[in-house]
PDB file of N, CA, C and O in Angstrom:
ATOM      1  N   MET A   1     -20.318  -4.657 -47.849  1.00  0.00           N
ATOM      2  CA  MET A   1     -20.828  -4.997 -46.474  1.00  0.00           C
ATOM      3  C   MET A   1     -19.902  -5.813 -45.694  1.00  0.00           C
ATOM      4  O   MET A   1     -19.821  -5.592 -44.486  1.00  0.00           O
ATOM      5  N   ALA A   2     -19.134  -6.803 -46.276  1.00  0.00           N
ATOM      6  CA  ALA A   2     -18.285  -7.544 -45.517  1.00  0.00           C
ATOM      7  C   ALA A   2     -17.050  -6.624 -44.960  1.00  0.00           C
ATOM      8  O   ALA A   2     -16.388  -7.012 -43.998  1.00  0.00           O
ATOM      9  N   ALA A   3     -16.811  -5.540 -45.537  1.00  0.00           N
ATOM     10  CA  ALA A   3     -15.741  -4.584 -45.186  1.00  0.00           C
ATOM     11  C   ALA A   3     -16.188  -3.955 -43.801  1.00  0.00           C
ATOM     12  O   ALA A   3     -15.391  -3.792 -42.876  1.00  0.00           O
ATOM     13  N   LYS A   4     -17.505  -3.620 -43.737  1.00  0.00           N
ATOM     14  CA  LYS A   4     -17.963  -3.024 -42.566  1.00  0.00           C
ATOM     15  C   LYS A   4     -17.871  -3.864 -41.461  1.00  0.00           C
ATOM     16  O   LYS A   4     -17.449  -3.368 -40.416  1.00  0.00           O
ATOM     17  N   GLY A   5     -18.219  -5.168 -41.488  1.00  0.00           N
ATOM     18  CA  GLY A   5     -18.053  -6.208 -40.417  1.00  0.00           C
ATOM     19  C   GLY A   5     -16.695  -6.366 -40.041  1.00  0.00           C
ATOM     20  O   GLY A   5     -16.382  -6.449 -38.853  1.00  0.00           O
ATOM     21  N   LYS A   6     -15.836  -6.416 -40.991  1.00  0.00           N
ATOM     22  CA  LYS A   6     -14.402  -6.577 -40.764  1.00  0.00           C
ATOM     23  C   LYS A   6     -13.751  -5.449 -39.972  1.00  0.00           C
ATOM     24  O   LYS A   6     -12.918  -5.648 -39.088  1.00  0.00           O
ATOM     25  N   SER A   7     -14.189  -4.253 -40.351  1.00  0.00           N
ATOM     26  CA  SER A   7     -13.724  -3.104 -39.573  1.00  0.00           C
ATOM     27  C   SER A   7     -14.124  -3.065 -38.126  1.00  0.00           C
ATOM     28  O   SER A   7     -13.366  -2.717 -37.221  1.00  0.00           O
ATOM     29  N   LYS A   8     -15.316  -3.431 -37.981  1.00  0.00           N
ATOM     30  CA  LYS A   8     -15.864  -3.444 -36.525  1.00  0.00           C
ATOM     31  C   LYS A   8     -15.109  -4.455 -35.726  1.00  0.00           C
ATOM     32  O   LYS A   8     -14.891  -4.221 -34.537  1.00  0.00           O
ATOM     33  N   ASN A   9     -14.680  -5.593 -36.297  1.00  0.00           N
ATOM     34  CA  ASN A   9     -13.882  -6.545 -35.526  1.00  0.00           C
ATOM     35  C   ASN A   9     -12.557  -5.990 -35.355  1.00  0.00           C
ATOM     36  O   ASN A   9     -12.005  -6.225 -34.280  1.00  0.00           O
ATOM     37  N   ASN A  10     -11.892  -5.240 -36.290  1.00  0.00           N
ATOM     38  CA  ASN A  10     -10.658  -4.664 -36.072  1.00  0.00           C
ATOM     39  C   ASN A  10     -10.676  -3.582 -34.921  1.00  0.00           C
ATOM     40  O   ASN A  10      -9.792  -3.492 -34.068  1.00  0.00           O
ATOM     41  N   ILE A  11     -11.820  -2.750 -35.002  1.00  0.00           N
ATOM     42  CA  ILE A  11     -11.946  -1.776 -33.893  1.00  0.00           C
ATOM     43  C   ILE A  11     -12.068  -2.480 -32.560  1.00  0.00           C
ATOM     44  O   ILE A  11     -11.400  -2.118 -31.591  1.00  0.00           O
ATOM     45  N   ALA A  12     -12.918  -3.484 -32.514  1.00  0.00           N
ATOM     46  CA  ALA A  12     -13.097  -4.324 -31.216  1.00  0.00           C
ATOM     47  C   ALA A  12     -11.725  -4.766 -30.745  1.00  0.00           C
ATOM     48  O   ALA A  12     -11.337  -4.520 -29.603  1.00  0.00           O
ATOM     49  N   ALA A  13     -10.971  -5.442 -31.663  1.00  0.00           N
ATOM     50  CA  ALA A  13      -9.735  -5.967 -31.277  1.00  0.00           C
ATOM     51  C   ALA A  13      -8.728  -4.896 -30.738  1.00  0.00           C
ATOM     52  O   ALA A  13      -7.982  -5.117 -29.784  1.00  0.00           O
ATOM     53  N   ALA A  14      -8.769  -3.734 -31.420  1.00  0.00           N
ATOM     54  CA  ALA A  14      -7.975  -2.614 -31.002  1.00  0.00           C
ATOM     55  C   ALA A  14      -8.421  -2.111 -29.644  1.00  0.00           C
ATOM     56  O   ALA A  14      -7.586  -1.755 -28.812  1.00  0.00           O
ATOM     57  N   ASP A  15      -9.687  -2.077 -29.413  1.00  0.00           N
ATOM     58  CA  ASP A  15     -10.172  -1.572 -28.080  1.00  0.00           C
ATOM     59  C   ASP A  15      -9.770  -2.486 -26.949  1.00  0.00           C
ATOM     60  O   ASP A  15      -9.512  -2.097 -25.810  1.00  0.00           O
ATOM     61  N   GLU A  16      -9.738  -3.819 -27.394  1.00  0.00           N
ATOM     62  CA  GLU A  16      -9.377  -4.868 -26.343  1.00  0.00           C
ATOM     63  C   GLU A  16      -7.899  -4.753 -25.991  1.00  0.00           C
ATOM     64  O   GLU A  16      -7.518  -4.907 -24.831  1.00  0.00           O
ATOM     65  N   LYS A  17      -7.039  -4.470 -27.034  1.00  0.00           N
ATOM     66  CA  LYS A  17      -5.676  -4.262 -26.752  1.00  0.00           C
ATOM     67  C   LYS A  17      -5.380  -3.156 -25.846  1.00  0.00           C
ATOM     68  O   LYS A  17      -4.478  -3.221 -25.011  1.00  0.00           O
ATOM     69  N   LYS A  18      -6.207  -2.047 -26.020  1.00  0.00           N
ATOM     70  CA  LYS A  18      -5.911  -0.847 -25.245  1.00  0.00           C
ATOM     71  C   LYS A  18      -6.552  -0.858 -23.832  1.00  0.00           C
ATOM     72  O   LYS A  18      -6.153  -0.091 -22.956  1.00  0.00           O
ATOM     73  N   SER A  19      -7.536  -1.731 -23.635  1.00  0.00           N
ATOM     74  CA  SER A  19      -8.197  -1.908 -22.285  1.00  0.00           C
ATOM     75  C   SER A  19      -7.196  -2.413 -21.293  1.00  0.00           C
ATOM     76  O   SER A  19      -6.485  -3.388 -21.534  1.00  0.00           O
ATOM     77  N   VAL A  20      -7.153  -1.776 -20.244  1.00  0.00           N
ATOM     78  CA  VAL A  20      -6.246  -2.089 -19.102  1.00  0.00           C
ATOM     79  C   VAL A  20      -6.808  -3.462 -18.470  1.00  0.00           C
ATOM     80  O   VAL A  20      -6.058  -4.293 -17.957  1.00  0.00           O
ATOM     81  N   PHE A  21      -8.077  -3.600 -18.551  1.00  0.00           N
ATOM     82  CA  PHE A  21      -8.799  -4.778 -17.879  1.00  0.00           C
ATOM     83  C   PHE A  21      -8.942  -6.058 -18.712  1.00  0.00           C
ATOM     84  O   PHE A  21      -9.531  -7.064 -18.315  1.00  0.00           O
ATOM     85  N   SER A  22      -8.351  -5.922 -19.898  1.00  0.00           N
ATOM     86  CA  SER A  22      -8.483  -7.083 -20.634  1.00  0.00           C
ATOM     87  C   SER A  22      -7.623  -8.297 -20.019  1.00  0.00           C
ATOM     88  O   SER A  22      -6.621  -8.074 -19.339  1.00  0.00           O
ATOM     89  N   PRO A  23      -8.079  -9.590 -20.302  1.00  0.00           N
ATOM     90  CA  PRO A  23      -7.351 -10.667 -19.609  1.00  0.00           C
ATOM     91  C   PRO A  23      -5.819 -10.754 -20.043  1.00  0.00           C
ATOM     92  O   PRO A  23      -5.008 -11.168 -19.214  1.00  0.00           O
ATOM     93  N   THR A  24      -5.430 -10.404 -21.225  1.00  0.00           N
ATOM     94  CA  THR A  24      -4.073 -10.382 -21.677  1.00  0.00           C
ATOM     95  C   THR A  24      -3.203  -9.379 -20.867  1.00  0.00           C
ATOM     96  O   THR A  24      -2.057  -9.627 -20.495  1.00  0.00           O
ATOM     97  N   GLN A  25      -3.901  -8.166 -20.624  1.00  0.00           N
ATOM     98  CA  GLN A  25      -3.136  -7.150 -19.781  1.00  0.00           C
ATOM     99  C   GLN A  25      -2.999  -7.504 -18.390  1.00  0.00           C
ATOM    100  O   GLN A  25      -1.974  -7.249 -17.758  1.00  0.00           O
ATOM    101  N   ILE A  26      -4.031  -8.103 -17.882  1.00  0.00           N
ATOM    102  CA  ILE A  26      -4.044  -8.553 -16.424  1.00  0.00           C
ATOM    103  C   ILE A  26      -2.982  -9.665 -16.240  1.00  0.00           C
ATOM    104  O   ILE A  26      -2.257  -9.651 -15.245  1.00  0.00           O
ATOM    105  N   LYS A  27      -2.884 -10.601 -17.161  1.00  0.00           N
ATOM    106  CA  LYS A  27      -1.915 -11.665 -17.159  1.00  0.00           C
ATOM    107  C   LYS A  27      -0.448 -11.054 -17.198  1.00  0.00           C
ATOM    108  O   LYS A  27       0.434 -11.422 -16.422  1.00  0.00           O
ATOM    109  N   ASN A  28      -0.275 -10.077 -18.185  1.00  0.00           N
ATOM    110  CA  ASN A  28       0.968  -9.477 -18.204  1.00  0.00           C
ATOM    111  C   ASN A  28       1.321  -8.694 -16.924  1.00  0.00           C
ATOM    112  O   ASN A  28       2.469  -8.652 -16.482  1.00  0.00           O
ATOM    113  N   PHE A  29       0.325  -8.111 -16.386  1.00  0.00           N
ATOM    114  CA  PHE A  29       0.705  -7.320 -15.063  1.00  0.00           C
ATOM    115  C   PHE A  29       1.014  -8.322 -13.887  1.00  0.00           C
ATOM    116  O   PHE A  29       1.903  -8.053 -13.078  1.00  0.00           O
ATOM    117  N   VAL A  30       0.334  -9.386 -13.806  1.00  0.00           N
ATOM    118  CA  VAL A  30       0.621 -10.373 -12.875  1.00  0.00           C
ATOM    119  C   VAL A  30       2.021 -11.040 -13.063  1.00  0.00           C
ATOM    120  O   VAL A  30       2.737 -11.338 -12.107  1.00  0.00           O
ATOM    121  N   GLY A  31       2.340 -11.241 -14.308  1.00  0.00           N
ATOM    122  CA  GLY A  31       3.582 -11.765 -14.558  1.00  0.00           C
ATOM    123  C   GLY A  31       4.734 -10.845 -14.195  1.00  0.00           C
ATOM    124  O   GLY A  31       5.765 -11.282 -13.685  1.00  0.00           O
ATOM    125  N   GLU A  32       4.533  -9.543 -14.473  1.00  0.00           N
ATOM    126  CA  GLU A  32       5.515  -8.376 -14.034  1.00  0.00           C
ATOM    127  C   GLU A  32       5.705  -8.310 -12.589  1.00  0.00           C
ATOM    128  O   GLU A  32       6.809  -8.143 -12.069  1.00  0.00           O
ATOM    129  N   VAL A  33       4.570  -8.448 -11.925  1.00  0.00           N
ATOM    130  CA  VAL A  33       4.519  -8.414 -10.344  1.00  0.00           C
ATOM    131  C   VAL A  33       5.323  -9.552  -9.848  1.00  0.00           C
ATOM    132  O   VAL A  33       6.137  -9.364  -8.944  1.00  0.00           O
ATOM    133  N   LYS A  34       5.138 -10.810 -10.417  1.00  0.00           N
ATOM    134  CA  LYS A  34       5.897 -11.902  -9.945  1.00  0.00           C
ATOM    135  C   LYS A  34       7.504 -11.689 -10.146  1.00  0.00           C
ATOM    136  O   LYS A  34       8.323 -12.012  -9.286  1.00  0.00           O
ATOM    137  N   THR A  35       7.802 -11.169 -11.252  1.00  0.00           N
ATOM    138  CA  THR A  35       9.105 -10.963 -11.655  1.00  0.00           C
ATOM    139  C   THR A  35       9.735  -9.875 -10.642  1.00  0.00           C
ATOM    140  O   THR A  35      10.908 -10.011 -10.295  1.00  0.00           O
ATOM    141  N   GLU A  36       9.065  -8.944 -10.231  1.00  0.00           N
ATOM    142  CA  GLU A  36       9.532  -7.848  -9.421  1.00  0.00           C
ATOM    143  C   GLU A  36       9.731  -8.452  -7.972  1.00  0.00           C
ATOM    144  O   GLU A  36      10.702  -8.158  -7.275  1.00  0.00           O
ATOM    145  N   PHE A  37       8.697  -9.349  -7.565  1.00  0.00           N
ATOM    146  CA  PHE A  37       8.849  -9.956  -6.272  1.00  0.00           C
ATOM    147  C   PHE A  37      10.061 -10.850  -6.162  1.00  0.00           C
ATOM    148  O   PHE A  37      10.637 -10.977  -5.082  1.00  0.00           O
ATOM    149  N   LEU A  38      10.424 -11.414  -7.151  1.00  0.00           N
ATOM    150  CA  LEU A  38      11.749 -12.232  -7.034  1.00  0.00           C
ATOM    151  C   LEU A  38      12.908 -11.414  -6.919  1.00  0.00           C
ATOM    152  O   LEU A  38      13.958 -11.898  -6.497  1.00  0.00           O
ATOM    153  N   LYS A  39      12.811 -10.122  -7.282  1.00  0.00           N
ATOM    154  CA  LYS A  39      14.017  -9.287  -7.064  1.00  0.00           C
ATOM    155  C   LYS A  39      14.094  -8.703  -5.578  1.00  0.00           C
ATOM    156  O   LYS A  39      15.120  -8.124  -5.225  1.00  0.00           O
ATOM    157  N   ILE A  40      13.185  -8.829  -4.846  1.00  0.00           N
ATOM    158  CA  ILE A  40      13.156  -8.234  -3.525  1.00  0.00           C
ATOM    159  C   ILE A  40      14.102  -9.010  -2.679  1.00  0.00           C
ATOM    160  O   ILE A  40      14.167 -10.237  -2.752  1.00  0.00           O
ATOM    161  N   VAL A  41      14.884  -8.253  -1.824  1.00  0.00           N
ATOM    162  CA  VAL A  41      15.832  -8.950  -0.978  1.00  0.00           C
ATOM    163  C   VAL A  41      15.108  -8.653   0.580  1.00  0.00           C
ATOM    164  O   VAL A  41      15.083  -7.553   1.132  1.00  0.00           O
ATOM    165  N   TRP A  42      14.600  -9.785   1.060  1.00  0.00           N
ATOM    166  CA  TRP A  42      13.869  -9.720   2.345  1.00  0.00           C
ATOM    167  C   TRP A  42      14.858  -9.727   3.501  1.00  0.00           C
ATOM    168  O   TRP A  42      15.905 -10.370   3.431  1.00  0.00           O
ATOM    169  N   PRO A  43      14.528  -9.025   4.538  1.00  0.00           N
ATOM    170  CA  PRO A  43      15.492  -9.055   5.700  1.00  0.00           C
ATOM    171  C   PRO A  43      15.453 -10.325   6.350  1.00  0.00           C
ATOM    172  O   PRO A  43      14.434 -11.013   6.290  1.00  0.00           O
ATOM    173  N   ASP A  44      16.589 -10.739   7.035  1.00  0.00           N
ATOM    174  CA  ASP A  44      16.601 -12.018   7.755  1.00  0.00           C
ATOM    175  C   ASP A  44      15.718 -11.904   9.065  1.00  0.00           C
ATOM    176  O   ASP A  44      15.118 -10.858   9.311  1.00  0.00           O
ATOM    177  N   LYS A  45      15.652 -13.008   9.902  1.00  0.00           N
ATOM    178  CA  LYS A  45      14.865 -13.095  10.988  1.00  0.00           C
ATOM    179  C   LYS A  45      15.393 -12.081  12.145  1.00  0.00           C
ATOM    180  O   LYS A  45      14.643 -11.404  12.849  1.00  0.00           O
ATOM    181  N   LYS A  46      16.718 -12.090  12.216  1.00  0.00           N
ATOM    182  CA  LYS A  46      17.356 -11.285  13.267  1.00  0.00           C
ATOM    183  C   LYS A  46      17.063  -9.806  13.086  1.00  0.00           C
ATOM    184  O   LYS A  46      16.657  -9.089  14.001  1.00  0.00           O
ATOM    185  N   MET A  47      17.302  -9.384  11.806  1.00  0.00           N
ATOM    186  CA  MET A  47      16.992  -7.892  11.421  1.00  0.00           C
ATOM    187  C   MET A  47      15.517  -7.600  11.711  1.00  0.00           C
ATOM    188  O   MET A  47      15.165  -6.563  12.272  1.00  0.00           O
ATOM    189  N   THR A  48      14.714  -8.501  11.329  1.00  0.00           N
ATOM    190  CA  THR A  48      13.154  -8.214  11.486  1.00  0.00           C
ATOM    191  C   THR A  48      12.894  -8.003  12.876  1.00  0.00           C
ATOM    192  O   THR A  48      12.265  -7.018  13.259  1.00  0.00           O
ATOM    193  N   LEU A  49      13.433  -9.047  13.805  1.00  0.00           N
ATOM    194  CA  LEU A  49      13.010  -8.887  15.190  1.00  0.00           C
ATOM    195  C   LEU A  49      13.659  -7.793  15.863  1.00  0.00           C
ATOM    196  O   LEU A  49      13.126  -7.354  16.882  1.00  0.00           O
ATOM    197  N   GLY A  50      14.778  -7.268  15.424  1.00  0.00           N
ATOM    198  CA  GLY A  50      15.411  -6.037  15.954  1.00  0.00           C
ATOM    199  C   GLY A  50      14.705  -4.763  15.658  1.00  0.00           C
ATOM    200  O   GLY A  50      14.568  -3.872  16.496  1.00  0.00           O
ATOM    201  N   LEU A  51      14.224  -4.702  14.337  1.00  0.00           N
ATOM    202  CA  LEU A  51      13.403  -3.602  13.909  1.00  0.00           C
ATOM    203  C   LEU A  51      12.029  -3.519  14.561  1.00  0.00           C
ATOM    204  O   LEU A  51      11.494  -2.444  14.835  1.00  0.00           O
ATOM    205  N   THR A  52      11.478  -4.734  14.798  1.00  0.00           N
ATOM    206  CA  THR A  52      10.184  -4.649  15.423  1.00  0.00           C
ATOM    207  C   THR A  52      10.273  -4.221  16.902  1.00  0.00           C
ATOM    208  O   THR A  52       9.374  -3.577  17.441  1.00  0.00           O
ATOM    209  N   GLY A  53      11.471  -4.634  17.574  1.00  0.00           N
ATOM    210  CA  GLY A  53      11.737  -4.249  18.922  1.00  0.00           C
ATOM    211  C   GLY A  53      11.822  -2.779  19.106  1.00  0.00           C
ATOM    212  O   GLY A  53      11.284  -2.183  20.039  1.00  0.00           O
ATOM    213  N   VAL A  54      12.573  -2.185  18.103  1.00  0.00           N
ATOM    214  CA  VAL A  54      12.774  -0.716  18.026  1.00  0.00           C
ATOM    215  C   VAL A  54      11.314  -0.032  17.863  1.00  0.00           C
ATOM    216  O   VAL A  54      11.013   0.916  18.588  1.00  0.00           O
ATOM    217  N   VAL A  55      10.540  -0.468  17.024  1.00  0.00           N
ATOM    218  CA  VAL A  55       9.239   0.096  16.825  1.00  0.00           C
ATOM    219  C   VAL A  55       8.386  -0.026  18.073  1.00  0.00           C
ATOM    220  O   VAL A  55       7.749   0.955  18.457  1.00  0.00           O
ATOM    221  N   VAL A  56       8.342  -1.191  18.731  1.00  0.00           N
ATOM    222  CA  VAL A  56       7.597  -1.362  20.008  1.00  0.00           C
ATOM    223  C   VAL A  56       8.194  -0.427  21.062  1.00  0.00           C
ATOM    224  O   VAL A  56       7.432   0.272  21.729  1.00  0.00           O
ATOM    225  N   VAL A  57       9.545  -0.377  21.250  1.00  0.00           N
ATOM    226  CA  VAL A  57       9.959   0.561  22.316  1.00  0.00           C
ATOM    227  C   VAL A  57       9.582   1.968  22.090  1.00  0.00           C
ATOM    228  O   VAL A  57       9.156   2.655  23.019  1.00  0.00           O
ATOM    229  N   LEU A  58       9.736   2.472  20.767  1.00  0.00           N
ATOM    230  CA  LEU A  58       9.513   3.812  20.411  1.00  0.00           C
ATOM    231  C   LEU A  58       7.952   4.091  20.602  1.00  0.00           C
ATOM    232  O   LEU A  58       7.579   5.179  21.040  1.00  0.00           O
ATOM    233  N   THR A  59       7.144   3.188  20.298  1.00  0.00           N
ATOM    234  CA  THR A  59       5.689   3.258  20.472  1.00  0.00           C
ATOM    235  C   THR A  59       5.285   3.548  21.993  1.00  0.00           C
ATOM    236  O   THR A  59       4.517   4.446  22.339  1.00  0.00           O
ATOM    237  N   VAL A  60       5.883   2.704  22.788  1.00  0.00           N
ATOM    238  CA  VAL A  60       5.726   2.774  24.261  1.00  0.00           C
ATOM    239  C   VAL A  60       6.155   4.113  24.759  1.00  0.00           C
ATOM    240  O   VAL A  60       5.367   4.814  25.394  1.00  0.00           O
ATOM    241  N   VAL A  61       7.428   4.514  24.486  1.00  0.00           N
ATOM    242  CA  VAL A  61       8.002   5.839  24.898  1.00  0.00           C
ATOM    243  C   VAL A  61       7.119   7.012  24.472  1.00  0.00           C
ATOM    244  O   VAL A  61       6.824   7.917  25.253  1.00  0.00           O
ATOM    245  N   ILE A  62       6.699   6.958  23.168  1.00  0.00           N
ATOM    246  CA  ILE A  62       5.957   8.221  22.642  1.00  0.00           C
ATOM    247  C   ILE A  62       4.565   8.183  23.292  1.00  0.00           C
ATOM    248  O   ILE A  62       3.998   9.246  23.544  1.00  0.00           O
ATOM    249  N   SER A  63       3.978   6.976  23.579  1.00  0.00           N
ATOM    250  CA  SER A  63       2.658   6.932  24.197  1.00  0.00           C
ATOM    251  C   SER A  63       2.721   7.325  25.644  1.00  0.00           C
ATOM    252  O   SER A  63       1.770   7.907  26.167  1.00  0.00           O
ATOM    253  N   ILE A  64       3.891   7.004  26.352  1.00  0.00           N
ATOM    254  CA  ILE A  64       3.883   7.509  27.706  1.00  0.00           C
ATOM    255  C   ILE A  64       4.100   9.127  27.706  1.00  0.00           C
ATOM    256  O   ILE A  64       3.450   9.849  28.462  1.00  0.00           O
ATOM    257  N   TYR A  65       5.012   9.601  26.848  1.00  0.00           N
ATOM    258  CA  TYR A  65       5.096  11.036  26.723  1.00  0.00           C
ATOM    259  C   TYR A  65       3.769  11.714  26.358  1.00  0.00           C
ATOM    260  O   TYR A  65       3.412  12.709  26.988  1.00  0.00           O
ATOM    261  N   LEU A  66       3.076  11.243  25.431  1.00  0.00           N
ATOM    262  CA  LEU A  66       1.874  11.920  24.973  1.00  0.00           C
ATOM    263  C   LEU A  66       0.738  11.745  26.134  1.00  0.00           C
ATOM    264  O   LEU A  66      -0.088  12.634  26.343  1.00  0.00           O
ATOM    265  N   GLY A  67       0.764  10.733  26.745  1.00  0.00           N
ATOM    266  CA  GLY A  67      -0.248  10.416  27.975  1.00  0.00           C
ATOM    267  C   GLY A  67       0.132  11.474  29.068  1.00  0.00           C
ATOM    268  O   GLY A  67      -0.760  12.130  29.607  1.00  0.00           O
ATOM    269  N   SER A  68       1.405  11.638  29.387  1.00  0.00           N
ATOM    270  CA  SER A  68       1.792  12.516  30.411  1.00  0.00           C
ATOM    271  C   SER A  68       1.342  14.080  30.078  1.00  0.00           C
ATOM    272  O   SER A  68       0.810  14.849  30.878  1.00  0.00           O
ATOM    273  N   VAL A  69       1.654  14.327  28.840  1.00  0.00           N
ATOM    274  CA  VAL A  69       1.407  15.725  28.313  1.00  0.00           C
ATOM    275  C   VAL A  69      -0.163  15.898  28.354  1.00  0.00           C
ATOM    276  O   VAL A  69      -0.659  16.974  28.688  1.00  0.00           O
ATOM    277  N   ASP A  70      -0.840  14.929  28.044  1.00  0.00           N
ATOM    278  CA  ASP A  70      -2.403  15.025  28.098  1.00  0.00           C
ATOM    279  C   ASP A  70      -2.768  15.165  29.511  1.00  0.00           C
ATOM    280  O   ASP A  70      -3.577  16.043  29.811  1.00  0.00           O
ATOM    281  N   LEU A  71      -2.263  14.396  30.425  1.00  0.00           N
ATOM    282  CA  LEU A  71      -2.675  14.516  31.841  1.00  0.00           C
ATOM    283  C   LEU A  71      -2.280  15.820  32.334  1.00  0.00           C
ATOM    284  O   LEU A  71      -3.100  16.434  33.017  1.00  0.00           O
ATOM    285  N   LEU A  72      -1.140  16.341  32.091  1.00  0.00           N
ATOM    286  CA  LEU A  72      -0.733  17.612  32.525  1.00  0.00           C
ATOM    287  C   LEU A  72      -1.640  18.781  31.970  1.00  0.00           C
ATOM    288  O   LEU A  72      -2.074  19.665  32.709  1.00  0.00           O
ATOM    289  N   LEU A  73      -1.859  18.729  30.802  1.00  0.00           N
ATOM    290  CA  LEU A  73      -2.743  19.792  30.160  1.00  0.00           C
ATOM    291  C   LEU A  73      -4.133  19.702  30.605  1.00  0.00           C
ATOM    292  O   LEU A  73      -4.825  20.711  30.743  1.00  0.00           O
ATOM    293  N   GLY A  74      -4.574  18.481  30.841  1.00  0.00           N
ATOM    294  CA  GLY A  74      -5.982  18.412  31.353  1.00  0.00           C
ATOM    295  C   GLY A  74      -6.026  18.910  32.824  1.00  0.00           C
ATOM    296  O   GLY A  74      -7.015  19.531  33.212  1.00  0.00           O
ATOM    297  N   LYS A  75      -5.037  18.668  33.608  1.00  0.00           N
ATOM    298  CA  LYS A  75      -5.093  19.307  34.987  1.00  0.00           C
ATOM    299  C   LYS A  75      -4.960  20.767  34.987  1.00  0.00           C
ATOM    300  O   LYS A  75      -5.546  21.411  35.857  1.00  0.00           O
ATOM    301  N   ILE A  76      -4.216  21.379  34.057  1.00  0.00           N
ATOM    302  CA  ILE A  76      -4.090  22.821  33.863  1.00  0.00           C
ATOM    303  C   ILE A  76      -5.472  23.348  33.452  1.00  0.00           C
ATOM    304  O   ILE A  76      -5.996  24.284  34.057  1.00  0.00           O
ATOM    305  N   VAL A  77      -6.009  22.777  32.489  1.00  0.00           N
ATOM    306  CA  VAL A  77      -7.283  23.392  31.991  1.00  0.00           C
ATOM    307  C   VAL A  77      -8.425  23.169  33.044  1.00  0.00           C
ATOM    308  O   VAL A  77      -9.330  23.999  33.138  1.00  0.00           O
ATOM    309  N   SER A  78      -8.388  22.133  33.779  1.00  0.00           N
ATOM    310  CA  SER A  78      -9.491  21.872  34.767  1.00  0.00           C
ATOM    311  C   SER A  78      -9.208  23.020  35.945  1.00  0.00           C
ATOM    312  O   SER A  78     -10.154  23.543  36.534  1.00  0.00           O
ATOM    313  N   SER A  79      -7.909  23.343  36.217  1.00  0.00           N
ATOM    314  CA  SER A  79      -7.722  24.244  37.311  1.00  0.00           C
ATOM    315  C   SER A  79      -8.130  25.694  36.846  1.00  0.00           C
ATOM    316  O   SER A  79      -8.528  26.519  37.668  1.00  0.00           O
ATOM    317  N   PHE A  80      -8.029  25.955  35.615  1.00  0.00           N
ATOM    318  CA  PHE A  80      -8.517  27.257  35.161  1.00  0.00           C
ATOM    319  C   PHE A  80      -9.987  27.345  35.154  1.00  0.00           C
ATOM    320  O   PHE A  80     -10.555  28.414  35.377  1.00  0.00           O
ATOM    321  N   LEU A  81     -10.647  26.204  34.894  1.00  0.00           N
ATOM    322  CA  LEU A  81     -12.073  26.192  34.750  1.00  0.00           C
ATOM    323  C   LEU A  81     -12.873  26.260  36.191  1.00  0.00           C
ATOM    324  O   LEU A  81     -14.055  26.582  36.308  1.00  0.00           O
ATOM    325  N   ARG A  82     -12.031  25.908  37.206  1.00  0.00           N
ATOM    326  CA  ARG A  82     -12.703  26.017  38.622  1.00  0.00           C
ATOM    327  C   ARG A  82     -12.923  27.460  39.079  1.00  0.00           C
ATOM    328  O   ARG A  82     -13.442  27.690  40.171  1.00  0.00           O
TER     329      ARG A  82
END
């Protein structure tokens, strides 16, 4: 009888080791994430501001282009519907 109880504990322990959501697996994952974050080389302030400026300028240019195309196509379609 004691062997049955012992084997159930071993099975439960093996299942806990395999479970991705066990506290030890979560702790290992968080530790690995922290280690990887320390390896990241973040851009400096000048580079960040420069790239942000490029994104803002491209967004404005593309939105003006798409707005003008939409306006032009809207006028063409409305002239055909008259």
